[in-house]
N, C-alpha and C positions, 0 to 999 in steps of 0.2 A: 504492499500499500504506499503510496506517495502522494504527497500534498505540495502544490507549488503554483507560482503564478504561470497564468497561461502564455502571456506573451503575444506580440504582433503576428506572430505567424499564424494564428489560430482564425482571428476575425478582426475586421477593423476597428478603428477607434470611433468612427461615424455609427457602426451597428451598437457600440457599448453606448454611446452618447444617446441614441434615439429611442431606447427604452420601449416599453410595448406600444406608446402611441407611435413612435417613429417607425416601428414595426407595421404597425396597422396602415400607415399612410402608403408602404412599399406594397404590401399584401393586398390591401383594399378590400375588394368585392368578391375575391377568389374564395371559392368554398373549400372547408377543410374539414377534418374528421375531429368532433368533439367528443369526448367521454363525459357523459352526464349520469351522475349517482346522487342518491339523495342524502348521504353521508359522507361523500368524499373518498371512499373506500372503493375504488376499481379493482378488480381481480383480487378479490379478498371474501375471507371467510364471514358469513352474516346469516344467522339463525340456521345453522346447520347445512349451508349450502355454499358453493363455492360461485361468488355472483359477479358477472362481468359488466361492466357499464352499459348503458344505452350509448349506441354510437350513433352521433348525430351530425349530417352534413349542413354546415351552414358557413355564412359568409364570414370572413375573418373580421370585418368590421362590426358586425354584430356581436361576435364572441367578445371582443375587446370593450362593447359597451356593456356587456354584462360584468365582466372584470373589473372595470372602472365604474361599477355601479351606477352607470347612466340610465339603466333600464332594468327592471324585476325580472327574475326568472326563478323558477323552481329548481333547487337542486344545486350542486355543485357541479363546475365547470373545468376541464381540463384538457389542453391540447396535449396528448400523451401517446398518439399512435405511433407504434414502433416501426419495423420494416422498413426504415430509411424514410419517412415522413418528411425530412426536410428536402431531400431531392426530389420527392414524389409530389409534394404538396406545396411547398415554398420554394420553388425555383428562384423567386424575385430575389431570395437572400444570398443566393450562392455567390454571388459577386463580391461580398462581404465576408465570407466563410471559406476558410481553404478545404479542399475535399477530403483532406488526410491530416494527420500529424506525423509530419515528415521523420522524425526522430523514432517514433514508435514505430511506422510502417518499416523503417531502416531494420530495427530491432528484431521484429516479427518476421521479416521477409514477405510481406503482404499487405495488401489494401484493406481498409475497412469494409466488412460485410455491408454496415450500415451506419446511417448519420440521422440522429433523431433531433427532433425540436420539440423543446417543453416549455409550456407556459400555462400558469393556471391559479387558480385560488388558495389561499393559505389552509384552506381546508380539505383540500386535496392530499390526499396520503398514499405513499407506496406500500403495500403490506410487506412483512417480512419475506424474503424469497432468495434465489441464487441465480446466476445466467451462466451459460455456457460461452461467455464472452470476456474477453479482455477489455475493460471498461475504462475510457478515459472522459470524465463528465466535467464539463467546463461550465462555469456560470456566468453568465453576460451581466445580469443585473440581479440585485436581490441576494437571496443567501439560500441554501439548502442544508438541512440537517440530517446526518447520516447516522444510523445507529449499525454497527458494522460487527461480524462475527466471523471468525477464520474458520475454513472446512475441518479444521480438526475439534470444533465445538459440536459437530454434527449429532455426537451421543446425546447433548443437552437439548437439542431442538425437536419437537414434536412433530410428526408427520400425521394426517390422518386424511380418509377418503372422503369426499364430498360429491353430491348431486350438482352438476354444472346448471347455473341459471343465468339469466340476465335481468336488468333493470328494463322495467317499460314506464314511461312518464304517461299518465292519463290527462286528457283535457282539463281537469281540474288543478293538475300540478301534484296530485299523489302519484305513489311510485307502487308497483307491482312487482314481484318477483317472481318469472316465467322460468318453469324448468324447461331445459333443453332435453328434447325428447330422444329417446334411443341413444343416448350418448354416455360413454363409460364415465365412472367417477373420477375425478380429479385430485390426485396428492396434492395436498398444500399444507402450509404451517397455521394452525389455528390460534397460535400465540401471539399476543400483542406485547412486544418488548418495551413498549413505553410504560405499559402498567400490566406487568405479567400474571397471571393468576398462577401463583406458587402452591397453592391448595391442589389445583388441579394438574399442574405441570411441575413438581419438586425438583426434577432433574435439572430444569434450566437454573436454578441456583448455582450451578457450578459452571455454568457459561461466564464468560469474561468479556462482555461486549465494550467496542470502543466507540465513543462518543467525537463525531467530527463535523465542523461546520465548515462548508465550502463556501466564500463569500464572492462578490463579483470581481471577475479577473484572476480568480484562481482555479486549479484542475487538479481533480482527483483521478489519480489512477487504482481503480478498483479490481482487482484480480480475479479472474474466473472462480467460478465456485464460492466465492465469499457471501455469506450472506448480508442482506443488507435492508434497511427500513429506511424510508425517507418522507421527510416532511419539508416545508418550504415557507419562505415569507411570500406575501400577496403579491401577485404579479410577477414572481419570478421567472426569468428567462435562463433558458440554459441549452447548450447544444452537446451531446454526446457521441462518441466514436466507438463502436462496437467492431472488435476484431475477433474472429472466431478462434477459439482456444486451440492447442495442441492436445490431441488426445493420447498423452504419453504417460509416464509413470505417475505423475501427480493426479491425473484422470482415474487411473487404475488404482491408486491406493484410496482415493475417495469412495470409488464403487466398493471395493473390499469393505471400508469401514461403514458404508451405507448397506451394504447387505448383512454385516456382522451384527448392525443394531438391529435390523429388521428379523433376524433369526432369533434374538436374545427377546426381543418383546413376543415372540409367539411361544416363548417357554413358560 
């Protein structure tokens, strides 16, 4: 894990100075994907289900009006779609952002698989999970608050299987949870590291989480397979670069540890 300044090689000073309002002027009426939830938790466990957000297509300027509280809307809104949404949905910003991190691309011998753009409300939270990517997370404005746990803490992190579902917003602004039909159950972490229920998950008391705040102009290198939970300041803008991990001895070790824990839990 590494935290340091981003540097001018990633994005331009104009992009930093513009903030959400300046970004809105550039992107304007272009329709983008926005995750909408009643509680800020997208892709998270809620009432015994793994619930995904309602994915809504809307003009970016309308989304910004909600973020800037110029118009009322039910729910919590977050531009968080991955799969390289920066290049796919925000091409106007590419002139201000490098397509990769040169030193990381050289070190790994590859280009990033995806470059993602993030902007949302302070209530938007990323639940505890891990990724199979080397992750360089750059904050443009505002700040992100990470809770980090190494792969070696896997024995203390609970997994359960949940019925997948999605949120659906009704005309009156209320939300329903709709099960995804004929879908396999999803393994996910039900524990909230901000307020862990140690009576239900006592093994988590042995975990040693790290707390890290990434501010505007800083970059966090988050290694693959590290568990992370993320909160943010209101209107925070970030860009992250995903490089596919190497499925080497580190991955094999983690898979062995994961299998060992699953076996022990069945005894």
